[in-house]
N, C-alpha and C positions, 0 to 999 in steps of 0.2 A: 102513660103517666097520669095520675089523677090531677084534675084541674086543667087538662089540655083537651080541647075539642077541635075537630077539623071541619071546615066547610068544603063540600065537594061539589063538582059539577054533575051534569046528567050522566056522565060516564064513570062516576065514582072516583074521579081524579081529585086529589087534594089541591085546593086552590087557596085556602087561607087557614089561619090558625087562630083560635080564641084561647087566651090564657086567663084563667080565673086566678087573679093575684092573691086572693084570700086563701085559696087552698094549696098554693105552692110556696108559702112563705119560706120554707126551708131551702128553696131554690131561687130565692129572690135575686141574689147576686149573679147567679148564672143567667137569669132572664135579662137583667140589666146589661150584662156583658154581651149577650146575644143581640140585644137591641142596638148597643153601641157599635157592634161589628156591622150590622145591617146599615146603619147610618154612614159609617166610614166607607163601606163598599159603594153605597149610592153616590157618594161624593168624590170617588177616586178620580174621575175625569174632570172635575171642576177646575176652573182656571185658578192658578196660584198667583198670589201677589206678595211682594216683599213686605216684611213686617214693618219696616220703617215707612214705606209708602202707605200702608194701612193706618199707621198711627197718624201720619200727616193728614190723611183724608178724614179721619175721625175728629181730629183737632179742628180742621177747617170747617166742619159741619157742627161743631160745638158738642159733639158726643163724647169727647174725652178731655 
């Protein structure tokens, strides 16, 4: 795909991707969806807290 480049290691294995956002404007929504999915995947094991508890904590620190 035009606008996509890969960074490879010494064995030519793909290690990273570079996305030229100017050349893939027609796929911008797909790129954002992909990034959102990566973020969600990276956070899947994060500790979950109750929304009411989160609101209390934010209020007590003056952030809400």
